[in-house]
C-alpha positions as CSV (number, residue, x, y, z in Angstrom):
1,X,18.6,-14.8,-3.8
2,X,17.8,-13.1,-7.9
3,X,14.3,-12.3,-8.4
4,X,13.8,-14.4,-11.2
5,X,10.5,-16.2,-12.3
6,X,11.3,-19.1,-11.4
7,X,12.5,-18.0,-7.8
8,X,9.1,-16.5,-7.1
9,X,7.6,-19.2,-8.4
10,X,9.4,-21.4,-5.7
11,X,8.5,-18.4,-3.2
12,X,4.7,-18.8,-4.5
13,X,4.6,-22.1,-3.9
14,X,5.9,-22.1,-0.1
15,X,3.6,-19.7,0.8
16,X,0.3,-21.2,-0.7
17,X,1.1,-24.6,1.2
18,X,2.0,-22.6,3.8
19,X,-0.9,-20.5,4.7
20,X,-3.9,-21.0,2.1
21,X,-4.5,-24.9,1.6
22,X,-7.5,-25.5,3.0
23,X,-10.2,-26.1,0.0
24,X,-7.6,-27.1,-2.2
25,X,-6.4,-29.4,0.2
26,X,-9.8,-30.9,1.0
27,X,-10.6,-31.6,-2.4
28,X,-7.2,-33.1,-3.3
29,X,-7.1,-35.5,-0.1
30,X,-11.0,-36.8,-1.3
31,X,-9.5,-37.2,-4.9
32,X,-6.2,-39.4,-3.2
33,X,-9.4,-41.1,-1.0
34,X,-10.6,-42.7,-4.2
35,X,-8.9,-43.4,-7.5
36,X,-7.9,-40.6,-9.4
37,X,-6.3,-41.9,-12.3
38,X,-9.5,-44.1,-12.9
39,X,-11.5,-40.9,-12.5
40,X,-9.6,-38.9,-14.8
41,X,-10.0,-41.6,-17.5
42,X,-13.4,-41.5,-16.8
43,X,-14.1,-37.6,-16.7
44,X,-13.1,-38.0,-20.1
45,X,-15.8,-39.6,-21.2
46,X,-18.0,-38.8,-19.3
47,X,-17.9,-35.6,-17.3
48,X,-20.0,-37.1,-13.7
49,X,-18.5,-40.3,-13.9
50,X,-15.2,-39.3,-12.0
51,X,-17.4,-36.8,-9.3
52,X,-19.0,-39.8,-8.7
53,X,-15.9,-41.8,-8.1
54,X,-15.2,-40.1,-4.8
55,X,-15.9,-40.6,-2.0
56,X,-17.4,-38.3,0.0
57,X,-16.0,-35.8,2.5
58,X,-15.4,-37.0,5.8
59,X,-14.6,-34.9,9.2
60,X,-11.4,-36.5,9.3
61,X,-10.5,-35.3,5.9
62,X,-11.6,-31.9,6.9
63,X,-9.4,-32.2,9.9
64,X,-6.2,-33.2,7.6
65,X,-6.5,-29.7,5.3
66,X,-7.1,-28.0,8.2
67,X,-3.8,-28.8,9.7
68,X,-2.0,-28.3,6.2
69,X,-4.0,-24.7,6.4
70,X,-3.4,-23.7,9.6
71,X,-6.6,-23.2,10.8
72,X,-8.9,-24.8,13.5
73,X,-12.8,-26.5,13.0
74,X,-14.6,-27.2,15.9
75,X,-15.9,-30.5,15.5
76,X,-20.0,-28.9,15.3
77,X,-18.4,-27.0,12.5
78,X,-17.3,-29.3,10.8
79,X,-20.7,-31.5,11.0
80,X,-22.3,-28.7,9.7
81,X,-19.5,-27.8,6.9
82,X,-20.2,-31.8,5.2
83,X,-23.0,-30.9,3.2
84,X,-21.8,-27.5,2.0
85,X,-18.7,-29.2,1.1
86,X,-19.7,-32.7,-0.6
87,X,-22.1,-30.1,-3.2
88,X,-19.7,-27.9,-3.7
89,X,-17.0,-30.7,-4.8
90,X,-20.2,-32.1,-7.0
91,X,-20.1,-28.9,-9.0
92,X,-16.0,-29.3,-10.4
93,X,-16.7,-31.8,-12.4
94,X,-19.7,-30.1,-14.1
95,X,-17.2,-27.3,-15.4
96,X,-14.6,-29.6,-16.5
97,X,-17.1,-31.2,-18.7
98,X,-16.9,-28.1,-20.5
99,X,-13.0,-29.1,-21.5
100,X,-12.4,-24.8,-21.6
101,X,-9.6,-24.5,-24.4
102,X,-7.0,-22.5,-23.7
103,X,-8.1,-19.2,-25.3
104,X,-11.4,-19.0,-23.4
105,X,-10.8,-16.0,-20.9
106,X,-12.2,-16.0,-17.1
107,X,-15.0,-13.2,-16.8
108,X,-13.3,-10.7,-15.2
109,X,-10.5,-8.2,-17.1
110,X,-7.4,-6.8,-15.0
111,X,-7.0,-2.8,-15.4
112,X,-4.1,-1.7,-14.9
113,X,-4.8,2.0,-14.0
114,X,-5.1,3.7,-10.6
115,X,-8.4,5.6,-10.1
116,X,-8.8,8.6,-12.1
117,X,-6.0,8.0,-14.3
118,X,-6.0,9.5,-17.7
119,X,-5.5,7.9,-21.1
120,X,-4.6,9.9,-24.1
121,X,-6.4,8.3,-27.4
122,X,-5.2,10.7,-30.0
123,X,-2.9,9.5,-32.2
124,X,-0.6,10.8,-34.1
125,X,1.8,10.1,-37.0
126,X,5.4,8.5,-36.2
127,X,8.4,10.5,-36.5
128,X,11.3,8.1,-37.2
129,X,14.9,8.9,-37.1
130,X,16.6,9.7,-40.8
131,X,18.7,6.8,-41.5
132,X,20.6,6.7,-44.8
133,X,22.8,3.3,-45.0
134,X,25.3,2.5,-46.8
135,X,25.0,-1.0,-49.0
136,X,27.6,-3.4,-48.2
137,X,29.4,-5.5,-51.0
138,X,29.1,-8.6,-49.0
139,X,25.0,-8.7,-48.3
140,X,25.6,-10.7,-44.7
141,X,27.3,-7.6,-43.0
142,X,23.5,-6.5,-43.0
143,X,23.0,-9.6,-40.3
144,X,23.4,-6.8,-37.5
145,X,21.3,-3.7,-39.1
146,X,19.2,-1.8,-37.0
147,X,15.4,-1.7,-38.6
148,X,15.6,1.9,-39.7
149,X,18.9,1.2,-41.2
150,X,17.3,-1.8,-43.2
151,X,14.2,0.2,-44.3
152,X,16.3,2.4,-45.5
153,X,18.1,0.3,-48.6
154,X,14.9,-1.7,-48.5
155,X,12.7,1.4,-49.6
156,X,15.5,2.8,-51.9
157,X,15.5,-0.7,-53.8
158,X,19.9,-0.8,-52.4
159,X,18.6,-4.8,-51.2
160,X,15.7,-6.4,-52.4
161,X,13.3,-8.4,-50.1
162,X,13.8,-11.4,-50.9
163,X,17.2,-11.6,-50.9
164,X,17.4,-9.8,-47.7
165,X,15.0,-13.0,-46.4
166,X,17.0,-15.4,-47.9
167,X,20.1,-14.2,-46.1
168,X,18.4,-14.3,-42.9
169,X,17.2,-17.9,-43.3
170,X,20.3,-19.3,-44.6
171,X,21.6,-17.7,-41.1
172,X,19.2,-19.8,-39.0
173,X,20.1,-22.7,-40.9
174,X,23.4,-22.0,-39.9
175,X,23.5,-21.4,-36.3
176,X,20.1,-23.1,-35.1
177,X,22.3,-26.3,-34.9
178,X,24.4,-24.6,-31.7
179,X,21.9,-22.2,-30.6
180,X,18.5,-24.4,-30.9
181,X,16.4,-20.9,-31.3
182,X,14.4,-21.7,-33.5
183,X,11.2,-24.7,-33.8
184,X,9.9,-24.1,-37.2
185,X,11.2,-22.2,-39.9
186,X,8.3,-20.7,-42.1
187,X,10.4,-20.5,-45.3
188,X,7.4,-20.8,-48.2
189,X,5.3,-18.5,-46.4
190,X,8.0,-16.0,-45.7
191,X,9.9,-16.2,-49.4
192,X,6.0,-15.6,-50.8
193,X,5.6,-12.4,-48.6
194,X,9.0,-11.4,-49.7
195,X,8.7,-11.5,-53.1
196,X,5.4,-9.9,-52.7
197,X,7.5,-7.0,-50.9
198,X,9.5,-6.5,-53.5
199,X,6.6,-6.3,-55.9
200,X,4.7,-3.4,-54.1
201,X,7.6,-1.3,-53.8
202,X,8.9,-1.6,-56.7
203,X,5.2,0.3,-57.9
204,X,5.4,3.1,-55.5
205,X,3.8,1.2,-52.8
206,X,5.5,1.7,-49.3
207,X,3.9,0.2,-46.1
208,X,6.3,1.6,-43.8
209,X,9.8,0.5,-42.1
210,X,8.7,-3.2,-41.8
211,X,8.3,-3.5,-45.2
212,X,10.2,-6.0,-46.6
213,X,11.9,-7.2,-42.8
214,X,12.4,-10.8,-41.8
215,X,10.8,-11.3,-38.2
216,X,10.5,-14.4,-35.9
217,X,7.4,-15.1,-33.4
218,X,8.0,-16.9,-30.5
219,X,6.1,-20.0,-30.9
220,X,3.1,-18.9,-28.5
221,X,2.0,-17.3,-31.5
222,X,-0.9,-18.9,-33.9
223,X,0.6,-19.1,-37.4
224,X,-2.1,-20.6,-39.7
225,X,-0.4,-23.7,-41.5
226,X,2.0,-24.6,-39.3
227,X,2.6,-25.8,-35.8
228,X,2.1,-23.9,-32.7
229,X,3.9,-25.8,-30.3
230,X,4.0,-23.5,-27.0
231,X,7.7,-24.6,-26.5
232,X,5.9,-27.8,-24.5
233,X,6.5,-31.8,-24.9
234,X,2.7,-33.4,-25.6
235,X,2.5,-29.4,-28.5
236,X,5.3,-30.4,-30.7
237,X,1.9,-31.3,-33.4
238,X,-0.6,-28.6,-32.2
239,X,-1.9,-26.6,-34.8
240,X,-4.2,-23.4,-34.7
241,X,-6.2,-22.6,-37.4
242,X,-5.7,-18.8,-37.5
243,X,-3.3,-16.2,-37.2
244,X,-2.5,-14.2,-34.4
245,X,-3.7,-10.6,-34.3
246,X,-0.3,-9.6,-33.7
247,X,1.2,-11.5,-36.8
248,X,-1.6,-10.1,-39.1
249,X,-0.7,-6.7,-37.9
250,X,3.3,-7.7,-39.0
251,X,1.8,-8.9,-41.9
252,X,0.0,-5.9,-42.8
253,X,2.9,-3.7,-42.2
254,X,4.5,-5.6,-44.8
255,X,6.9,-7.6,-42.4
256,X,7.6,-11.7,-43.7
257,X,7.9,-13.9,-40.9
258,X,11.2,-16.5,-41.0
259,X,10.9,-18.6,-38.3
260,X,8.6,-19.6,-35.4
261,X,11.6,-19.2,-32.1
262,X,11.8,-21.2,-29.0
263,X,10.1,-20.7,-25.7
264,X,10.7,-23.0,-22.7
265,X,7.9,-25.3,-22.3
266,X,4.6,-23.4,-21.3
267,X,6.9,-19.8,-21.0
268,X,9.2,-21.5,-18.2
269,X,12.8,-20.7,-18.8
270,X,14.5,-21.8,-21.9
271,X,14.3,-25.5,-22.2
272,X,11.6,-26.5,-24.4
273,X,10.9,-30.0,-25.7
274,X,13.8,-30.7,-28.3
275,X,16.6,-29.1,-26.4
276,X,17.5,-25.7,-24.4
277,X,18.5,-22.4,-26.6
278,X,21.7,-21.9,-25.9
279,X,23.3,-17.8,-25.3
280,X,25.2,-16.3,-28.0
281,X,27.6,-14.9,-26.4
282,X,28.5,-18.0,-24.5
283,X,26.9,-21.3,-25.8
284,X,27.5,-23.5,-22.5
285,X,24.7,-21.0,-21.1
286,X,20.8,-21.1,-21.5
287,X,19.6,-18.5,-23.2
288,X,17.4,-17.7,-20.7
289,X,13.5,-17.5,-21.2
290,X,11.0,-17.7,-21.8
291,X,11.0,-15.8,-25.0
292,X,14.5,-17.7,-25.5
293,X,14.7,-18.0,-29.2
294,X,13.2,-14.3,-29.7
295,X,16.4,-13.0,-28.2
296,X,18.8,-15.7,-28.8
297,X,18.4,-15.2,-33.0
298,X,17.5,-11.0,-32.3
299,X,21.1,-11.0,-30.9
300,X,23.1,-13.8,-33.4
301,X,21.7,-11.3,-36.4
302,X,19.1,-13.8,-37.7
303,X,16.4,-12.5,-37.4
304,X,15.7,-8.4,-38.0
305,X,13.7,-8.4,-35.3
306,X,11.1,-11.1,-33.1
307,X,8.5,-10.4,-30.5
308,X,8.0,-11.9,-27.5
309,X,5.9,-11.9,-24.4
310,X,5.9,-11.9,-20.7
311,X,4.4,-12.5,-17.8
312,X,6.8,-12.3,-15.1
313,X,10.3,-11.7,-16.6
314,X,10.4,-13.6,-20.3
315,X,11.3,-10.5,-21.9
316,X,13.6,-8.9,-19.5
317,X,15.4,-11.6,-18.8
318,X,16.4,-13.0,-22.1
319,X,17.1,-9.9,-23.7
320,X,19.4,-9.0,-20.4
321,X,21.0,-12.8,-20.9
322,X,21.4,-12.2,-24.9
323,X,22.0,-8.6,-24.6
324,X,19.1,-7.7,-27.3
325,X,16.8,-4.1,-26.4
326,X,13.3,-5.2,-25.1
327,X,9.9,-3.1,-24.5
328,X,7.7,-4.5,-22.3
329,X,4.9,-2.5,-22.7
330,X,2.0,-1.6,-20.6
331,X,-0.7,-4.7,-19.6
332,X,-3.4,-3.7,-22.4
333,X,-1.4,-2.1,-24.9
334,X,-0.6,-4.8,-27.1
335,X,-3.8,-7.5,-27.6
336,X,-2.9,-11.4,-27.2
337,X,-5.6,-12.7,-29.5
338,X,-3.8,-15.8,-31.2
339,X,-1.3,-16.3,-27.7
340,X,-1.0,-19.1,-25.7
341,X,-3.0,-17.9,-22.5
342,X,-0.7,-18.2,-18.5
343,X,-1.6,-15.3,-16.9
344,X,-4.6,-13.9,-18.4
345,X,-4.0,-10.6,-15.8
346,X,-0.5,-10.6,-16.4
347,X,0.4,-11.9,-20.1
348,X,2.0,-9.2,-21.9
349,X,3.4,-9.4,-25.5
350,X,6.0,-7.3,-26.9
351,X,9.3,-7.0,-29.2
352,X,12.7,-7.7,-28.4
353,X,15.0,-6.2,-30.7
354,X,18.7,-4.7,-31.6
355,X,17.6,-1.1,-30.4
356,X,15.3,0.5,-28.7
357,X,13.9,2.8,-32.1
358,X,13.5,-0.5,-33.5
359,X,11.5,-1.5,-30.6
360,X,8.7,1.7,-30.9
361,X,9.4,1.1,-34.3
362,X,7.6,-3.0,-34.1
363,X,5.5,-1.2,-31.2
364,X,3.8,1.2,-33.3
365,X,2.6,-1.6,-35.9
366,X,0.8,-4.1,-33.1
367,X,-0.7,-2.1,-30.7
368,X,-4.2,-1.0,-30.1
369,X,-7.9,-2.6,-29.5
370,X,-8.6,-5.5,-31.9
371,X,-12.0,-5.7,-30.9
372,X,-11.1,-9.8,-29.2
373,X,-8.7,-9.1,-26.5
374,X,-11.1,-7.2,-24.3
375,X,-8.2,-6.3,-21.8
376,X,-6.8,-4.0,-24.9
377,X,-7.3,-0.2,-24.0
378,X,-7.3,2.0,-26.4
379,X,-4.2,4.4,-25.9
380,X,-1.9,6.1,-28.2
381,X,1.5,5.0,-29.2
382,X,2.9,8.2,-30.5
383,X,6.7,7.5,-31.0
384,X,8.7,10.8,-32.3
385,X,12.5,10.1,-32.6
386,X,12.7,13.5,-31.5
387,X,10.9,14.4,-28.6
388,X,13.3,16.4,-26.2
389,X,13.7,13.5,-23.1
390,X,15.4,16.6,-21.6
391,X,12.0,17.2,-20.5
392,X,11.2,13.8,-18.6
393,X,11.4,14.0,-14.7
394,X,13.9,10.9,-13.9
395,X,14.1,8.9,-11.1
396,X,16.4,6.0,-9.7
397,X,15.7,3.0,-7.4
398,X,18.4,4.2,-4.6
399,X,18.0,1.5,-2.6
400,X,18.8,-0.8,-5.6
401,X,21.8,0.8,-6.7
402,X,23.5,0.5,-2.6
403,X,26.0,-2.1,-1.8
404,X,24.4,-5.3,-0.4
405,X,23.5,-5.0,3.5
406,X,25.6,-7.1,5.8
407,X,23.3,-10.4,6.5
408,X,22.0,-9.9,9.8
409,X,22.7,-12.3,12.5
410,X,20.3,-15.4,12.8
411,X,20.0,-18.0,15.8
412,X,22.6,-20.7,15.6
413,X,21.9,-23.1,13.5
414,X,21.8,-26.4,14.9
415,X,24.4,-28.9,13.3
416,X,23.8,-31.0,10.2
417,X,22.7,-34.6,11.2
418,X,24.1,-36.4,9.0
419,X,27.3,-35.8,6.5
420,X,24.9,-35.9,3.5
421,X,23.1,-32.5,5.0
422,X,26.4,-31.3,6.2
423,X,27.5,-31.2,2.0
424,X,24.0,-29.9,1.1
425,X,24.9,-26.9,3.8
426,X,28.1,-26.3,2.3
427,X,27.1,-26.4,-1.1
428,X,24.3,-23.6,-0.5
429,X,26.8,-21.5,1.3
430,X,29.4,-21.3,-1.8
431,X,26.2,-20.9,-3.8
432,X,25.2,-17.6,-1.8
433,X,28.6,-16.7,-2.0
434,X,29.4,-16.6,-5.6
435,X,26.3,-14.9,-6.5
436,X,26.6,-12.3,-3.8
437,X,30.6,-11.6,-6.1
438,X,28.9,-11.7,-8.7
439,X,25.8,-9.0,-7.4
440,X,28.7,-6.8,-6.3
441,X,30.8,-6.9,-9.7
442,X,27.7,-6.4,-11.8
443,X,26.7,-3.4,-9.1
444,X,29.6,-1.2,-10.6
445,X,27.9,-1.2,-14.5
446,X,24.7,-0.3,-12.6
447,X,26.2,2.9,-11.2
448,X,27.8,3.4,-14.5
449,X,24.4,4.3,-15.8
450,X,23.6,6.7,-13.3
451,X,27.1,8.6,-13.6
452,X,26.5,8.5,-17.3
453,X,22.5,10.2,-16.9
454,X,24.4,12.5,-14.5
455,X,27.1,13.1,-17.3
456,X,24.4,13.7,-20.0
457,X,22.6,16.3,-17.7
458,X,19.9,14.3,-15.9
459,X,19.2,15.3,-12.5
460,X,17.9,11.7,-11.0
461,X,15.5,12.3,-8.1
462,X,15.7,9.5,-5.7
463,X,12.6,7.2,-5.2
464,X,11.2,4.2,-3.1
465,X,9.5,1.0,-4.4
466,X,6.1,0.9,-2.2
467,X,7.0,-1.6,0.8
468,X,4.0,-4.7,0.0
469,X,4.6,-8.3,-0.5
470,X,5.6,-8.7,-3.9
471,X,6.5,-12.1,-4.1
472,X,3.2,-13.3,-1.9
473,X,1.4,-11.8,-4.5
474,X,2.9,-14.1,-7.7
475,X,0.7,-16.9,-6.2
476,X,-1.7,-15.2,-8.5
477,X,-0.1,-16.0,-11.9
478,X,0.6,-19.8,-11.3
479,X,-3.6,-20.2,-10.1
480,X,-4.2,-18.8,-13.3
481,X,-1.8,-20.7,-14.9
482,X,-2.7,-23.8,-13.3
483,X,-6.4,-22.9,-14.5
484,X,-4.7,-22.3,-17.6
485,X,-3.7,-25.6,-18.1
486,X,-5.8,-27.7,-15.8
487,X,-6.5,-30.7,-17.9
488,X,-2.8,-31.1,-17.9
489,X,-2.6,-31.8,-14.4
490,X,-5.6,-33.4,-13.7
491,X,-5.2,-36.3,-17.0
492,X,-1.5,-36.8,-16.3
493,X,0.0,-35.2,-19.5
494,X,2.2,-32.9,-17.4
495,X,4.3,-36.0,-17.4
496,X,5.1,-35.0,-21.4
497,X,6.4,-31.6,-20.2
498,X,10.2,-31.6,-20.1
499,X,11.2,-30.3,-17.0
500,X,9.5,-32.0,-13.7
501,X,11.9,-30.2,-10.8
502,X,10.3,-28.5,-7.6
503,X,10.3,-25.0,-9.3
504,X,8.6,-26.6,-13.0
505,X,4.9,-26.4,-14.2
506,X,4.0,-29.6,-13.9
507,X,4.5,-29.2,-9.7
508,X,3.7,-25.6,-9.6
509,X,0.2,-26.4,-11.5
510,X,-0.2,-29.2,-8.6
511,X,0.9,-26.3,-5.7
512,X,-1.4,-24.1,-7.4
513,X,-4.9,-26.6,-6.8
514,X,-4.3,-25.6,-3.0
515,X,-4.9,-22.2,-3.5
516,X,-8.2,-21.1,-2.3
517,X,-10.6,-18.5,-4.1
518,X,-10.5,-16.5,-1.1
519,X,-6.8,-16.1,-0.7
520,X,-6.9,-15.3,-4.6
521,X,-8.9,-12.5,-4.4
522,X,-7.4,-11.1,-1.0
523,X,-3.8,-11.0,-3.0
524,X,-5.8,-9.4,-5.8
525,X,-6.4,-6.6,-3.2
526,X,-3.1,-6.0,-2.7
527,X,-2.1,-6.1,-6.2
528,X,-4.8,-2.4,-5.9
529,X,-2.7,-1.7,-3.1
530,X,0.2,-1.9,-5.4
531,X,-1.0,-0.7,-8.3
532,X,-2.3,2.8,-6.8
533,X,1.3,3.4,-4.8
534,X,3.4,2.4,-7.8
535,X,1.4,4.4,-10.0
536,X,1.9,7.6,-7.3
537,X,5.3,7.6,-8.1
538,X,4.9,8.4,-11.8
539,X,3.3,11.4,-10.4
540,X,6.4,12.6,-9.2
541,X,8.5,11.4,-12.0
542,X,8.5,9.9,-15.7
543,X,10.7,7.9,-15.6
544,X,12.6,5.4,-13.4
545,X,16.0,3.9,-13.9
546,X,16.1,0.6,-12.3
547,X,18.4,-2.9,-11.8
548,X,17.4,-5.4,-14.1
549,X,17.8,-8.2,-12.1
550,X,15.9,-6.6,-9.0
551,X,11.9,-6.0,-7.2
552,X,11.0,-3.8,-9.4
553,X,10.9,-6.9,-12.3
554,X,8.3,-8.3,-9.8
555,X,6.3,-5.4,-8.9
556,X,5.9,-3.9,-12.2
557,X,4.7,-6.8,-13.9
558,X,2.1,-7.1,-11.5
559,X,1.2,-3.3,-11.8
560,X,1.1,-3.5,-15.6
561,X,3.7,-0.4,-16.1
562,X,6.1,-0.5,-19.5
563,X,9.9,-1.3,-19.1
564,X,12.6,-0.8,-21.2
565,X,15.5,-3.5,-21.2
566,X,18.8,-2.3,-23.0
567,X,22.8,-3.4,-22.8
568,X,24.3,-1.9,-20.2
569,X,28.0,-2.9,-21.2
570,X,30.0,-6.1,-21.3
571,X,31.8,-8.0,-18.3
572,X,35.6,-8.1,-18.3
573,X,37.7,-10.6,-18.4
574,X,37.8,-10.3,-14.2
575,X,34.0,-10.9,-13.9
576,X,33.7,-13.7,-11.5
577,X,33.3,-17.2,-13.1
578,X,29.8,-18.2,-14.2
579,X,28.4,-21.6,-12.4
580,X,29.6,-24.6,-14.0
581,X,25.8,-25.7,-14.4
582,X,23.5,-23.2,-15.8
583,X,20.1,-24.3,-13.9
584,X,18.2,-21.4,-14.8
585,X,17.7,-20.1,-11.6
586,X,19.8,-17.4,-12.0
587,X,19.7,-15.3,-14.8
588,X,22.9,-13.2,-14.1
589,X,25.2,-15.7,-13.7
590,X,27.4,-13.7,-15.9
591,X,31.4,-14.6,-16.6
592,X,33.7,-12.3,-18.5
593,X,32.9,-11.5,-21.9
594,X,28.7,-11.2,-21.3
595,X,26.3,-8.7,-21.4
596,X,24.7,-6.9,-18.7
597,X,21.8,-4.6,-18.5
598,X,19.8,-1.3,-17.5
599,X,15.7,-0.9,-16.8
600,X,13.6,2.1,-17.7
601,X,10.3,2.1,-16.1
602,X,7.9,4.4,-17.2
603,X,3.7,5.4,-16.5
604,X,1.1,3.1,-17.9
605,X,0.7,4.2,-21.6
606,X,3.8,6.2,-21.8
607,X,5.4,4.0,-23.1
608,X,6.6,6.5,-26.4
609,X,8.0,8.8,-23.9
610,X,9.8,6.0,-21.7
611,X,11.5,4.7,-25.3
612,X,12.5,8.1,-26.2
613,X,14.3,8.2,-23.0
614,X,15.8,4.6,-23.5
615,X,17.1,5.3,-27.0
616,X,18.6,8.8,-25.6
617,X,20.7,7.1,-23.3
618,X,21.3,4.1,-25.8
619,X,22.4,6.8,-28.5
620,X,25.0,7.6,-26.1
621,X,26.3,5.1,-24.7
622,X,26.4,2.7,-27.8
623,X,26.0,-0.9,-26.2
624,X,23.2,-2.0,-28.8
625,X,26.6,-2.0,-31.1
626,X,28.0,-5.1,-30.1
627,X,27.6,-8.4,-31.1
628,X,28.7,-11.5,-30.3
629,X,31.1,-14.0,-32.2
630,X,29.7,-16.5,-33.5
631,X,30.6,-20.2,-34.7
632,X,28.4,-22.4,-37.0
633,X,27.4,-25.9,-35.8
634,X,26.6,-29.1,-37.5
């Protein structure tokens, strides 16, 4: 099955339930033995009341929890454990009484660098491509222009920032009824900034290539004076009385925020509290997520660029589905201050744009420490559009470009006991067959990318990802997310979230409560191995070419390595038909006339060189110039 976030969260859930339940199970069993709803309600007014309402842990509870965990505890050992377990549990309420807000991180900082790694801190002036754009007779023809093209016209005062901003806002309003990509249009703020940009540019104060350009922010970034909804039911009117660091930096670069774009609820998928964000290439499909609106609005030519975030695929997936170019920076390159926390050790902010150099230009304005997000490292992003990418050593994950191996013969399954079970099995087999057919079709685009690179003179070196249980490590994400939104689970407010399925946050948060601290630490130790072993690959090569929807997506999100995701062609009329219903479980459901992508990976804090290589491939192919044909709705 596809290696997207939803699938891996499901795997993580099964992993947790199968082997790591004991402490959480014991606590949950003890809660269930009391009155959980009454206890939760009391906890809001008295942090100790809920704990007092819980019965003492008993040997029978230990037996039940041990059975779930697959461990055996002797009778005398159980008796010895009781006092300590009851005392340990009493500490939970004291911490919950603090009502920790989402912006309080744990007292540790994740570092993706292996021992001995060196980071360049010397900043150089960026070198941008030279663009001389022609002003069209119809302003709206600029909707799909790149940042260098727009910057040239604005700088030479061939178009005003105010006109550009009004044009993009009009497009937002025109296409949002079909694509549902905007939560809040920040028109007053944007128009005031646009007028100021025009005054500054007329006076000769030009701030750089983003000056006067309208952009969209994934609505997990705080913006003073506007709701910050996190896309989630129950948070529709939430306000954060400060601009996120990234918003402040783009303000300083002279860009104007015109929309807070959609995200799946609490950064899961493309379904948010008011609907589902759509793919501009096929509005019957979702845009994927969770940076759903940022990708959809960019692809539809309704913003000049956007900011998204990724924890486990949230830039990669919608960029692929919508045919955008996405940069997921090295973990710790861009400060997350003012952004919703989902996983403190995996969250990353990055640009979603039309072209690689667009991403590099945005990155130049948003990276670097802010003194608040302590995970942000002082490293340099030195963009040079003239960098000689031919000096880079390029690898490719050979196994990802090979045909799927025939499925191994397994033991003969028992015949379905009921007619309903038979139908479920047949349905599953049809879905898997359709998935394999789509995967086989899309593989030719991956192979074409390798052929194109060889034609460009690239000597591709075969590499192999370290053989590690990456899926098991993703339980780290759900554990941290469950802590970030602990209050939702404990108060029952998780019922306000739109999606309530097996793989959605409410269930994932509940499962994560069964994930013990010891196993969290062990998974982080395994993650250290992944960092060291994957980093070793980047001593052999500078760039790795990889299939987007593959194991690398999970591996590199765990290790904090950067990725550039770029359009890699369009599926033809002979493409397998997409499923009738887009469940959100497969980011590559495809269908005729929809885009595919390829991914380039780089070493830690080598994002600028990675972008230079990706730009060379993009310039040679030109797929970023393809745009969807849009129809307005009402």
